[in-house]
C-alpha positions in Angstrom: 0.7 -11.4 -7.2 -2.1 -9.1 -8.4 -3.0 -6.2 -6.1 -4.3 -2.7 -6.4 -2.0 0.2 -5.6 -4.6 2.9 -5.1 -3.0 3.5 -1.8 0.6 3.0 -0.6 2.7 3.9 2.4 5.7 5.7 0.8 9.2 4.2 1.2 11.2 6.3 3.8 14.8 5.9 4.7 15.4 4.7 8.3 11.7 4.4 8.9 9.9 1.8 6.7 11.9 -1.3 7.9 10.3 -4.7 8.4 9.1 -3.9 11.9 7.4 -0.7 10.7 5.8 -2.6 7.8 4.5 -5.4 10.1 2.9 -2.7 12.3 1.3 -0.9 9.4 0.0 -4.1 8.0 -1.9 -4.8 11.2 -3.7 -1.5 10.7 -4.5 -1.8 7.0 -4.7 -5.2 5.1 -4.8 -3.8 1.6 -2.3 -0.9 1.6 0.8 -1.5 -0.5 4.0 -1.3 1.6 7.5 -0.5 0.5 11.0 -1.2 1.9 13.4 1.6 2.5 15.6 2.3 -0.5 18.4 -0.3 -0.5 21.4 0.0 -2.7 22.2 -2.8 -5.1 25.8 -2.9 -3.8 24.5 -3.4 -0.2 22.4 -6.4 -1.3 25.2 -8.0 -3.4 28.1 -7.3 -1.1 26.5 -6.7 2.3 24.4 -8.5 4.9 21.8 -9.7 2.4 19.7 -11.7 4.8 19.4 -8.8 7.2 18.5 -6.4 4.4 16.0 -8.6 2.6 14.4 -10.9 5.2 10.8 -9.8 5.9 7.6 -11.1 7.3 5.2 -12.6 4.7 2.4 -10.8 6.5 3.7 -7.6 5.0 2.7 -8.6 1.4 2.0 -6.9 -0.9 5.4 -5.4 -0.3 7.7 -3.8 -2.9 11.5 -3.7 -2.8 12.9 -0.3 -3.6 16.4 -0.4 -5.1 19.0 2.3 -5.7 21.8 2.1 -8.1 23.0 2.9 -11.7 24.7 -0.3 -12.8 22.4 -2.5 -14.9 24.3 -5.7 -14.0 24.2 -5.0 -10.2 20.6 -3.9 -10.2 19.6 -7.0 -12.1 21.3 -9.3 -9.6 19.9 -7.4 -6.6 16.4 -7.6 -8.2 16.8 -11.4 -8.6 17.6 -11.7 -4.9 14.5 -9.6 -4.1 12.4 -11.8 -6.3 13.8 -15.0 -4.7 13.0 -13.6 -1.2 9.4 -13.1 -2.3 8.9 -9.4 -2.8 5.9 -8.4 -4.9 7.6 -5.9 -7.3 10.9 -4.1 -7.8 10.8 -0.3 -7.7 13.8 1.7 -8.9 14.4 4.9 -7.0 15.0 7.8 -9.4 13.9 10.5 -7.0 16.1 10.5 -3.8 18.1 13.7 -3.5 20.4 12.6 -0.6 24.1 13.3 -0.6 24.8 9.5 -0.6 22.9 9.0 -3.9 24.5 12.1 -5.4 28.0 10.8 -4.6 27.0 7.5 -6.1 25.3 9.1 -9.2 22.0 7.4 -8.7 18.6 8.4 -7.3 17.3 11.7 -8.7 20.6 12.1 -10.6 19.3 9.5 -13.1 16.5 11.6 -14.3 19.2 13.2 -16.4 20.1 9.8 -18.0 16.9 8.2 -19.2 18.8 5.9 -21.6 20.8 4.5 -18.7 17.6 4.0 -16.6 16.1 2.1 -19.6 19.2 -0.1 -19.8 18.8 -0.8 -16.0 15.2 -1.8 -16.5 16.0 -4.0 -19.4 18.7 -5.8 -17.4 16.3 -6.3 -14.5 13.6 -7.6 -16.8 16.0 -10.1 -18.3 16.7 -11.5 -14.9 13.3 -11.3 -13.2 9.7 -12.0 -13.9 8.1 -9.7 -11.2 7.0 -6.2 -12.3 9.4 -3.3 -12.3 8.2 0.3 -11.5 9.8 3.7 -11.3 9.6 6.4 -8.6 10.9 9.8 -9.7 10.4 13.5 -9.4 8.9 15.9 -11.9 12.4 17.1 -12.7 15.8 17.7 -11.4 17.9 20.9 -11.2 17.4 23.0 -14.3 15.5 20.3 -16.2 12.3 21.6 -17.9 9.3 20.2 -16.0 7.3 19.7 -19.2 9.8 18.5 -21.8 12.2 16.8 -19.3 9.6 14.7 -17.5 7.8 13.7 -20.8 11.1 12.6 -22.4 12.1 10.7 -19.3 8.8 8.8 -19.1 8.6 8.2 -22.8 12.1 6.8 -23.0 11.8 4.5 -19.9 8.2 3.3 -20.7 9.5 1.8 -24.0 11.1 -0.9 -21.8 7.6 -2.1 -20.9 7.5 -0.3 -17.5 3.9 0.9 -17.2 3.8 2.3 -13.6 5.4 5.6 -12.5 5.2 7.0 -9.0 5.7 10.7 -9.3 6.9 12.9 -6.4 5.3 16.2 -7.5 8.4 18.3 -6.8 11.6 19.0 -8.5 14.8 17.8 -6.9 17.3 20.5 -6.5 20.7 18.7 -6.0 22.8 21.8 -5.8 21.9 24.1 -2.9 19.2 22.2 -1.0 19.5 19.6 1.6 17.5 16.3 1.5 15.1 17.7 4.1 14.7 21.0 2.1 14.0 18.9 -1.0 11.0 17.5 0.7 9.6 21.0 1.5 11.1 23.9 -0.5 10.6 23.1 -4.2 7.0 23.9 -4.9 4.5 21.1 -5.3 3.0 20.8 -8.8 0.1 18.4 -8.9 -1.1 19.8 -12.2 2.1 18.6 -13.8 1.4 15.0 -12.7 -2.2 15.3 -13.8 -1.1 16.5 -17.3 1.3 13.6 -17.6 -1.6 11.2 -16.8 -3.8 12.9 -19.4 -1.1 12.7 -22.0 -0.1 9.1 -21.1 -3.4 7.6 -20.1 -1.9 4.1 -20.9 0.3 4.3 -17.9 -0.4 3.9 -14.2 0.5 7.2 -12.6 0.6 7.4 -8.8 1.0 10.6 -6.9 3.5 11.3 -4.1 4.5 14.4 -2.2 2.9 16.7 0.4 -0.3 14.8 0.8 -1.4 15.2 4.5 -4.5 13.1 4.7 -6.4 10.2 3.2 -9.3 12.5 2.1 -6.8 14.9 0.4 -5.3 12.0 -1.5 -8.7 10.7 -2.6 -9.6 14.2 -3.9 -6.4 14.5 -5.8 -6.9 11.1 -7.4 -10.4 12.2 -8.5 -9.3 15.6 -9.7 -6.5 14.3 -11.9 -7.8 10.8 -12.8 -4.8 9.2 -11.2 -4.3 5.6 -10.4 -3.3 6.0 -6.8 -1.5 8.0 -4.2 1.1 7.6 -1.4 1.1 8.9 2.1 4.6 9.2 3.7 5.4 11.1 6.9 1.8 11.5 8.0 1.3 7.8 7.9 4.4 7.3 10.0 3.7 10.0 12.5 0.0 9.3 12.8 -0.2 5.6 11.8 -3.8 5.0 12.9 -4.9 7.1 9.9 -4.3 3.9 8.0 -7.3 2.3 9.7 -9.7 4.0 7.3 -7.9 2.9 4.1 -9.4 -0.5 3.5 -12.9 0.8 3.7 -12.5 4.3 2.2 -10.0 3.6 -0.5 -10.4 -0.1 -1.4 -14.0 -0.4 -0.5 -13.4 -3.6 1.4 -15.3 -4.7 4.5 -13.1 -3.3 7.2 -11.9 -5.6 10.0 -11.1 -2.6 12.1 -8.7 -3.2 15.0 -8.6 -0.9 18.0 -5.3 0.7 19.0 -5.3 -1.6 22.0 -5.6 -4.7 19.8 -2.8 -3.5 17.5 -0.5 -2.8 20.5 -1.2 -6.3 22.0 -0.4 -8.0 18.7 2.8 -6.0 18.4 3.7 -7.1 22.0 3.4 -10.7 20.8 5.5 -9.9 17.8 8.2 -8.5 20.0 8.2 -11.6 22.2 8.6 -13.7 19.0 11.5 -11.8 17.4 13.4 -11.4 20.7 13.7 -15.2 20.7 15.6 -14.8 17.4 18.2 -12.6 19.0 17.0 -9.3 17.6 19.0 -6.7 19.5 16.5 -4.2 20.8 12.8 -3.9 21.7 13.2 -0.2 20.8 13.8 -1.2 17.1 10.1 -2.0 17.0 8.5 0.4 19.5 10.2 3.4 17.9 7.7 3.0 15.0 4.7 3.0 17.3 5.1 6.3 19.1 2.3 8.0 17.1 -0.3 5.2 17.6 -2.2 7.2 20.3 -1.6 10.7 18.9 -4.3 13.1 19.8 -5.6 11.1 22.8 -5.3 11.7 26.5 -2.1 10.1 27.8 -0.3 10.1 24.4 2.6 12.1 25.8 3.2 9.6 28.6 2.9 6.7 26.1 5.6 8.3 23.9 7.8 8.9 26.9 7.7 5.4 28.2 8.4 3.8 24.8 11.1 6.3 24.1 12.9 6.0 27.4 12.3 2.5 28.7 12.0 0.3 25.6 15.7 0.7 25.0 16.3 -1.5 28.1 13.3 -3.8 27.8 13.8 -7.5 27.1 10.3 -8.5 25.9 6.9 -7.1 24.9 5.8 -6.5 28.5 7.0 -2.8 28.2 4.5 -2.3 25.4 1.7 -4.1 27.4 2.4 -1.8 30.4 2.4 1.4 28.4 -0.8 0.3 26.6 -2.6 -0.5 29.8 -1.6 2.8 31.3 -2.9 4.9 28.4 -6.1 2.9 28.0 -6.8 3.5 31.7 -6.3 7.2 31.2 -8.6 7.2 28.2 -11.3 5.3 30.1 -11.1 7.7 33.1 -11.4 10.6 30.6 -14.5 9.1 29.0 -16.1 8.4 32.4 -15.4 11.9 33.7 
């Protein structure tokens, strides 16, 4: 599958599951979507169908894997390929306690030869592309020499796409949350990497708060794309401008109301398949009406009542309520 990754919604643990991705795809047809990071062990030994099953409407969708064992990563990647994912992305940037205990994620920036071995093993088993998501460094690694050596080593395997979170990961002394906020952003470092390795696709991640900011950073540093993470999740309707403004496609712009009604039908459909909770879908939609009159009541209804709902009607009721508030506000 050929597709342009000028814009992606970043992979986020506990957030970018299949329900979230289906919702985001309704808003933007051309954005690239990612799974949460899934460990190779979980796919091989755990509930594989639950972890990998997804809606084909989500495509293009990239499976992000965590692990440090070439054999296990190769097998997990093969499962991902068989399920129909567009690419495999290896997470070399996550600073969580779980990945530190398992010696993968950002820890692997210190072991580029092992990362290269993992990539080779995946490529021997799969024909879909493999990409890397990493930081500009980890702990006391030199941001210039360390990142260059890591990218140069790994790119020799044929990997030609690196998504760079423009912060170091500090594994000793900072929590995962602090690692998203405390280490200073260094977009210049990502830009200099692209200048030195213009043969590679370099995509920027970290701290970008709007589509316009991402576009400007792409232009400034001649980058191949950018990711929006928490802003896209908390204010998902920002994705409505992506198809036109980033991909220069004729936008089939849906209103918030249309999106909510389609999600209600989606809920009705999956509830017939014994999905446990309506809340597992609506929790991703709390920000759909952010900034509009009635948004607080919308969030309250979905937060409190969706836990006990049995179909999409709770979403229809909440949507009709806020749309009536907006209409009265516009008339007044």
